[in-house]
N, CA and C atoms as a LAMMPS dump frame, in Angstrom:
ITEM: TIMESTEP
0
ITEM: NUMBER OF ATOMS
387
ITEM: BOX BOUNDS ff ff ff
-5.0000000000000000e+02 5.0000000000000000e+02
-5.0000000000000000e+02 5.0000000000000000e+02
-5.0000000000000000e+02 5.0000000000000000e+02
ITEM: ATOMS id mol type element x y z
1 1 1 N 292.408 195.443 -201.883
2 1 2 C 292.893 195.617 -203.235
3 1 3 C 292.165 196.764 -203.927
4 2 1 N 290.839 196.858 -203.729
5 2 2 C 290.093 197.917 -204.414
6 2 3 C 290.47 199.287 -203.869
7 3 1 N 290.778 199.37 -202.592
8 3 2 C 291.172 200.652 -202.014
9 3 3 C 292.498 201.113 -202.605
10 4 1 N 293.432 200.198 -202.791
11 4 2 C 294.726 200.54 -203.371
12 4 3 C 294.555 200.978 -204.82
13 5 1 N 293.732 200.278 -205.577
14 5 2 C 293.472 200.642 -206.963
15 5 3 C 292.8 202.012 -207.042
16 6 1 N 291.853 202.244 -206.142
17 6 2 C 291.163 203.529 -206.125
18 6 3 C 292.134 204.669 -205.81
19 7 1 N 293.063 204.428 -204.895
20 7 2 C 294.057 205.451 -204.558
21 7 3 C 294.948 205.762 -205.746
22 8 1 N 295.335 204.748 -206.479
23 8 2 C 296.184 204.943 -207.661
24 8 3 C 295.429 205.726 -208.732
25 9 1 N 294.188 205.341 -208.988
26 9 2 C 293.386 206.044 -209.986
27 9 3 C 293.163 207.494 -209.564
28 10 1 N 292.911 207.725 -208.289
29 10 2 C 292.728 209.096 -207.794
30 10 3 C 294.003 209.908 -207.959
31 11 1 N 295.135 209.293 -207.725
32 11 2 C 296.416 209.984 -207.919
33 11 3 C 296.625 210.385 -209.359
34 12 1 N 296.315 209.483 -210.276
35 12 2 C 296.428 209.823 -211.693
36 12 3 C 295.457 210.932 -212.073
37 13 1 N 294.265 210.91 -211.505
38 13 2 C 293.291 211.965 -211.779
39 13 3 C 293.799 213.308 -211.283
40 14 1 N 294.431 213.318 -210.114
41 14 2 C 294.979 214.56 -209.58
42 14 3 C 296.062 215.114 -210.5
43 15 1 N 296.933 214.253 -210.995
44 15 2 C 297.981 214.686 -211.922
45 15 3 C 297.35 215.21 -213.219
46 16 1 N 296.331 214.519 -213.71
47 16 2 C 295.669 214.963 -214.94
48 16 3 C 295.032 216.33 -214.753
49 17 1 N 294.398 216.561 -213.604
50 17 2 C 293.825 217.88 -213.334
51 17 3 C 294.922 218.935 -213.27
52 18 1 N 296.039 218.584 -212.693
53 18 2 C 297.138 219.538 -212.578
54 18 3 C 297.735 219.919 -213.919
55 19 1 N 297.693 219.014 -214.871
56 19 2 C 298.258 219.287 -216.191
57 19 3 C 297.222 219.809 -217.188
58 20 1 N 296.001 219.96 -216.746
59 20 2 C 294.966 220.444 -217.66
60 20 3 C 295.127 221.941 -217.886
61 21 1 N 294.253 222.508 -218.679
62 21 2 C 294.396 223.911 -219.06
63 21 3 C 293.624 224.85 -218.144
64 22 1 N 293.659 224.623 -216.864
65 22 2 C 293.037 225.542 -215.901
66 22 3 C 294.015 226.683 -215.682
67 23 1 N 293.836 227.777 -216.412
68 23 2 C 294.826 228.839 -216.407
69 23 3 C 294.656 229.836 -215.275
70 24 1 N 293.454 230.067 -214.834
71 24 2 C 293.246 231.064 -213.796
72 24 3 C 293.437 230.44 -212.423
73 25 1 N 293.745 231.261 -211.428
74 25 2 C 293.849 230.712 -210.07
75 25 3 C 292.552 230.047 -209.61
76 26 1 N 291.408 230.545 -210.052
77 26 2 C 290.131 229.932 -209.683
78 26 3 C 290.047 228.52 -210.236
79 27 1 N 290.393 228.344 -211.509
80 27 2 C 290.365 227.015 -212.12
81 27 3 C 291.392 226.076 -211.525
82 28 1 N 292.567 226.591 -211.253
83 28 2 C 293.6 225.762 -210.65
84 28 3 C 293.2 225.325 -209.243
85 29 1 N 292.603 226.241 -208.489
86 29 2 C 292.154 225.896 -207.142
87 29 3 C 291.057 224.849 -207.164
88 30 1 N 290.123 224.989 -208.113
89 30 2 C 289.036 224.014 -208.225
90 30 3 C 289.572 222.639 -208.616
91 31 1 N 290.498 222.611 -209.561
92 31 2 C 291.05 221.333 -210
93 31 3 C 291.837 220.65 -208.887
94 32 1 N 292.682 221.411 -208.211
95 32 2 C 293.472 220.827 -207.122
96 32 3 C 292.567 220.379 -205.981
97 33 1 N 291.567 221.189 -205.665
98 33 2 C 290.638 220.823 -204.596
99 33 3 C 289.843 219.584 -204.926
100 34 1 N 289.417 219.45 -206.181
101 34 2 C 288.652 218.27 -206.589
102 34 3 C 289.506 217.012 -206.492
103 35 1 N 290.733 217.099 -206.957
104 35 2 C 291.609 215.931 -206.89
105 35 3 C 291.92 215.523 -205.461
106 36 1 N 292.282 216.508 -204.643
107 36 2 C 292.598 216.209 -203.247
108 36 3 C 291.362 215.717 -202.5
109 37 1 N 290.211 216.339 -202.771
110 37 2 C 288.974 215.912 -202.117
111 37 3 C 288.584 214.502 -202.496
112 38 1 N 288.809 214.132 -203.763
113 38 2 C 288.485 212.777 -204.201
114 38 3 C 289.366 211.749 -203.496
115 39 1 N 290.635 212.06 -203.365
116 39 2 C 291.546 211.134 -202.692
117 39 3 C 291.177 210.99 -201.217
118 40 1 N 290.991 212.111 -200.557
119 40 2 C 290.669 212.071 -199.126
120 40 3 C 289.315 211.41 -198.9
121 41 1 N 288.325 211.784 -199.702
122 41 2 C 286.996 211.186 -199.551
123 41 3 C 287.007 209.698 -199.828
124 42 1 N 287.76 209.271 -200.845
125 42 2 C 287.847 207.85 -201.164
126 42 3 C 288.529 207.044 -200.078
127 43 1 N 289.581 207.61 -199.516
128 43 2 C 290.291 206.899 -198.454
129 43 3 C 289.504 206.894 -197.144
130 44 1 N 288.849 208.01 -196.839
131 44 2 C 288.111 208.089 -195.578
132 44 3 C 286.809 207.305 -195.63
133 45 1 N 286.101 207.381 -196.739
134 45 2 C 284.801 206.713 -196.837
135 45 3 C 284.873 205.33 -197.441
136 46 1 N 285.925 205.076 -198.201
137 46 2 C 286.123 203.751 -198.754
138 46 3 C 285.292 203.425 -199.973
139 47 1 N 284.769 204.402 -200.67
140 47 2 C 283.971 204.079 -201.842
141 47 3 C 283.874 205.238 -202.809
142 48 1 N 283.329 204.966 -203.996
143 48 2 C 283.23 206.013 -205.012
144 48 3 C 282.288 207.155 -204.618
145 49 1 N 281.256 206.845 -203.844
146 49 2 C 280.331 207.908 -203.427
147 49 3 C 281.05 208.905 -202.515
148 50 1 N 281.835 208.402 -201.598
149 50 2 C 282.603 209.28 -200.712
150 50 3 C 283.623 210.09 -201.5
151 51 1 N 284.224 209.461 -202.512
152 51 2 C 285.19 210.177 -203.35
153 51 3 C 284.51 211.29 -204.137
154 52 1 N 283.32 211.034 -204.646
155 52 2 C 282.588 212.055 -205.402
156 52 3 C 282.192 213.222 -204.505
157 53 1 N 281.741 212.918 -203.302
158 53 2 C 281.389 213.982 -202.356
159 53 3 C 282.628 214.787 -201.985
160 54 1 N 283.731 214.11 -201.741
161 54 2 C 284.981 214.797 -201.423
162 54 3 C 285.458 215.665 -202.569
163 55 1 N 285.31 215.17 -203.804
164 55 2 C 285.709 215.952 -204.97
165 55 3 C 284.856 217.205 -205.109
166 56 1 N 283.561 217.084 -204.886
167 56 2 C 282.673 218.246 -205
168 56 3 C 283 219.294 -203.94
169 57 1 N 283.19 218.854 -202.711
170 57 2 C 283.526 219.784 -201.632
171 57 3 C 284.895 220.42 -201.897
172 58 1 N 285.851 219.614 -202.325
173 58 2 C 287.19 220.138 -202.613
174 58 3 C 287.193 221.121 -203.765
175 59 1 N 286.416 220.839 -204.819
176 59 2 C 286.358 221.751 -205.96
177 59 3 C 285.754 223.088 -205.564
178 60 1 N 284.685 223.054 -204.773
179 60 2 C 284.036 224.295 -204.354
180 60 3 C 284.959 225.136 -203.476
181 61 1 N 285.575 224.51 -202.502
182 61 2 C 286.447 225.288 -201.614
183 61 3 C 287.711 225.734 -202.352
184 62 1 N 288.244 224.91 -203.238
185 62 2 C 289.415 225.308 -204.022
186 62 3 C 289.118 226.47 -204.951
187 63 1 N 287.917 226.476 -205.548
188 63 2 C 287.533 227.581 -206.429
189 63 3 C 287.393 228.879 -205.64
190 64 1 N 286.829 228.801 -204.447
191 64 2 C 286.69 230.009 -203.619
192 64 3 C 288.058 230.57 -203.237
193 65 1 N 288.963 229.7 -202.838
194 65 2 C 290.304 230.154 -202.471
195 65 3 C 291.029 230.715 -203.691
196 66 1 N 290.91 230.034 -204.827
197 66 2 C 291.549 230.513 -206.047
198 66 3 C 291.013 231.865 -206.489
199 67 1 N 289.703 232.064 -206.361
200 67 2 C 289.111 233.348 -206.733
201 67 3 C 289.626 234.461 -205.826
202 68 1 N 289.761 234.179 -204.548
203 68 2 C 290.302 235.172 -203.62
204 68 3 C 291.738 235.528 -203.99
205 69 1 N 292.526 234.541 -204.378
206 69 2 C 293.905 234.788 -204.801
207 69 3 C 293.926 235.638 -206.063
208 70 1 N 293.045 235.313 -207.009
209 70 2 C 292.979 236.063 -208.267
210 70 3 C 292.627 237.528 -208.015
211 71 1 N 291.664 237.781 -207.153
212 71 2 C 291.271 239.158 -206.851
213 71 3 C 292.373 239.883 -206.085
214 72 1 N 293.094 239.178 -205.23
215 72 2 C 294.194 239.789 -204.495
216 72 3 C 295.305 240.201 -205.457
217 73 1 N 295.583 239.372 -206.435
218 73 2 C 296.593 239.726 -207.438
219 73 3 C 296.157 240.951 -208.232
220 74 1 N 294.876 241.056 -208.545
221 74 2 C 294.381 242.211 -209.294
222 74 3 C 294.525 243.493 -208.467
223 75 1 N 294.398 243.404 -207.148
224 75 2 C 294.528 244.584 -206.277
225 75 3 C 295.953 245.124 -206.255
226 76 1 N 296.935 244.32 -206.661
227 76 2 C 298.314 244.795 -206.695
228 76 3 C 298.483 245.938 -207.69
229 77 1 N 297.567 246.044 -208.642
230 77 2 C 297.634 247.101 -209.646
231 77 3 C 296.953 248.381 -209.172
232 78 1 N 296.487 248.389 -207.949
233 78 2 C 295.785 249.546 -207.425
234 78 3 C 294.303 249.249 -207.339
235 79 1 N 293.542 250.203 -206.838
236 79 2 C 292.105 249.958 -206.707
237 79 3 C 291.453 249.841 -208.08
238 80 1 N 290.553 248.874 -208.249
239 80 2 C 289.892 248.734 -209.552
240 80 3 C 288.955 249.911 -209.796
241 81 1 N 288.734 250.254 -211.052
242 81 2 C 287.802 251.34 -211.342
243 81 3 C 286.383 250.957 -210.935
244 82 1 N 285.543 251.956 -210.753
245 82 2 C 284.15 251.7 -210.388
246 82 3 C 283.51 250.82 -211.46
247 83 1 N 282.889 249.737 -211.04
248 83 2 C 282.291 248.797 -211.987
249 83 3 C 283.255 247.723 -212.456
250 84 1 N 284.507 247.761 -212.01
251 84 2 C 285.494 246.747 -212.395
252 84 3 C 286.232 247.113 -213.669
253 85 1 N 287.204 246.286 -214.01
254 85 2 C 287.988 246.51 -215.22
255 85 3 C 287.159 246.117 -216.442
256 86 1 N 287.213 246.909 -217.512
257 86 2 C 286.455 246.552 -218.712
258 86 3 C 287.099 245.367 -219.434
259 87 1 N 286.306 244.695 -220.247
260 87 2 C 286.78 243.542 -221.015
261 87 3 C 287.14 243.959 -222.441
262 88 1 N 288.171 243.302 -222.981
263 88 2 C 288.55 243.517 -224.373
264 88 3 C 287.466 242.948 -225.282
265 89 1 N 287.5 243.371 -226.521
266 89 2 C 286.522 242.891 -227.502
267 89 3 C 287.21 241.921 -228.457
268 90 1 N 286.586 240.782 -228.772
269 90 2 C 287.193 239.827 -229.706
270 90 3 C 287.301 240.422 -231.111
271 91 1 N 288.341 240.017 -231.823
272 91 2 C 288.538 240.497 -233.195
273 91 3 C 288.05 239.498 -234.231
274 92 1 N 287.789 238.271 -233.82
275 92 2 C 287.44 237.224 -234.777
276 92 3 C 288.622 236.314 -235.074
277 93 1 N 289.822 236.76 -234.765
278 93 2 C 291.019 235.927 -234.91
279 93 3 C 291.362 235.335 -233.555
280 94 1 N 291.749 234.073 -233.505
281 94 2 C 292.032 233.422 -232.216
282 94 3 C 293.141 234.143 -231.441
283 95 1 N 292.832 234.467 -230.187
284 95 2 C 293.813 235.076 -229.309
285 95 3 C 293.991 236.567 -229.476
286 96 1 N 293.353 237.165 -230.451
287 96 2 C 293.49 238.599 -230.706
288 96 3 C 292.27 239.345 -230.172
289 97 1 N 292.53 240.435 -229.451
290 97 2 C 291.454 241.213 -228.837
291 97 3 C 291.743 242.692 -228.996
292 98 1 N 290.673 243.494 -228.976
293 98 2 C 290.785 244.942 -229.084
294 98 3 C 290.665 245.58 -227.713
295 99 1 N 291.513 246.559 -227.452
296 99 2 C 291.461 247.29 -226.195
297 99 3 C 290.139 248.053 -226.107
298 100 1 N 289.494 248.046 -224.943
299 100 2 C 288.259 248.813 -224.802
300 100 3 C 288.511 250.323 -224.752
301 101 1 N 289.761 250.723 -224.582
302 101 2 C 290.093 252.139 -224.472
303 101 3 C 290.442 252.757 -225.824
304 102 1 N 291.327 252.093 -226.58
305 102 2 C 291.829 252.692 -227.821
306 102 3 C 291.459 251.903 -229.073
307 103 1 N 291.029 250.66 -228.914
308 103 2 C 290.738 249.833 -230.083
309 103 3 C 291.983 249.178 -230.665
310 104 1 N 293.122 249.356 -230.025
311 104 2 C 294.362 248.728 -230.495
312 104 3 C 294.239 247.222 -230.341
313 105 1 N 294.786 246.478 -231.287
314 105 2 C 294.732 245.02 -231.279
315 105 3 C 295.874 244.466 -230.427
316 106 1 N 295.537 243.501 -229.557
317 106 2 C 296.52 242.861 -228.693
318 106 3 C 296.452 241.354 -228.86
319 107 1 N 297.625 240.724 -228.861
320 107 2 C 297.72 239.266 -228.879
321 107 3 C 297.715 238.799 -227.426
322 108 1 N 296.597 238.22 -226.978
323 108 2 C 296.445 237.814 -225.581
324 108 3 C 296.391 236.3 -225.429
325 109 1 N 297.043 235.568 -226.332
326 109 2 C 297.021 234.105 -226.239
327 109 3 C 297.677 233.597 -224.963
328 110 1 N 298.651 234.31 -224.416
329 110 2 C 299.314 233.875 -223.197
330 110 3 C 298.644 234.36 -221.923
331 111 1 N 297.572 235.121 -222.06
332 111 2 C 296.868 235.664 -220.896
333 111 3 C 295.65 234.794 -220.614
334 112 1 N 295.483 234.309 -219.394
335 112 2 C 294.31 233.477 -219.098
336 112 3 C 293.028 234.309 -219.131
337 113 1 N 291.893 233.676 -219.382
338 113 2 C 290.625 234.41 -219.364
339 113 3 C 290.42 235.112 -218.022
340 114 1 N 290.057 236.376 -218.085
341 114 2 C 289.884 237.18 -216.882
342 114 3 C 291.159 237.869 -216.433
343 115 1 N 292.291 237.539 -217.08
344 115 2 C 293.572 238.141 -216.712
345 115 3 C 293.646 239.597 -217.143
346 116 1 N 294.479 240.353 -216.45
347 116 2 C 294.617 241.778 -216.728
348 116 3 C 295.745 242.048 -217.712
349 117 1 N 295.524 243.043 -218.565
350 117 2 C 296.514 243.501 -219.53
351 117 3 C 296.504 245.017 -219.517
352 118 1 N 297.657 245.619 -219.722
353 118 2 C 297.752 247.078 -219.717
354 118 3 C 297.756 247.594 -221.156
355 119 1 N 296.898 248.574 -221.42
356 119 2 C 296.888 249.247 -222.714
357 119 3 C 298.102 250.177 -222.741
358 120 1 N 298.981 249.993 -223.715
359 120 2 C 300.228 250.763 -223.757
360 120 3 C 299.987 252.236 -224.069
361 121 1 N 298.889 252.577 -224.722
362 121 2 C 298.621 253.966 -225.075
363 121 3 C 298.052 254.768 -223.904
364 122 1 N 297.168 254.16 -223.12
365 122 2 C 296.509 254.886 -222.032
366 122 3 C 297.05 254.509 -220.652
367 123 1 N 297.838 253.439 -220.581
368 123 2 C 298.371 252.91 -219.316
369 123 3 C 297.263 252.431 -218.374
370 124 1 N 296.098 252.055 -218.928
371 124 2 C 294.983 251.546 -218.135
372 124 3 C 294.868 250.043 -218.342
373 125 1 N 294.312 249.357 -217.335
374 125 2 C 294.176 247.909 -217.375
375 125 3 C 292.819 247.492 -217.909
376 126 1 N 292.817 246.348 -218.602
377 126 2 C 291.569 245.723 -219.037
378 126 3 C 291.716 244.229 -218.942
379 127 1 N 290.578 243.512 -218.975
380 127 2 C 290.578 242.055 -218.826
381 127 3 C 290.396 241.367 -220.172
382 128 1 N 290.997 240.181 -220.252
383 128 2 C 290.736 239.328 -221.411
384 128 3 C 289.446 238.582 -221.147
385 129 1 N 288.526 238.54 -222.137
386 129 2 C 287.26 237.794 -221.929
387 129 3 C 287.491 236.295 -221.83
């Protein structure tokens, strides 16, 4: 009975992680890995300690895979500049940032942290902090 209850709770946790605000591929990979690791660890080891170990291992490996995906997507825009893409500067208003190239204000509420945005004046990319 406890194993069945644990499986149900782990399933709900996985769904909750999936619906959380992990916007970047790194965060999504960590959340999915933690949920899957908890389920597998709980079923294989039969207890909360095994589930916690599985969640930790799954989160770490999911974050690594997600980070690799995120960097691969960034390479689609061409080779990054030396030192990486610069970060926008906060304006003090939620979701609004200044381009590091021109100082133009951009609404980046739909862009996840670390996501790339193109400055329309210079056609260069920068990251949201």
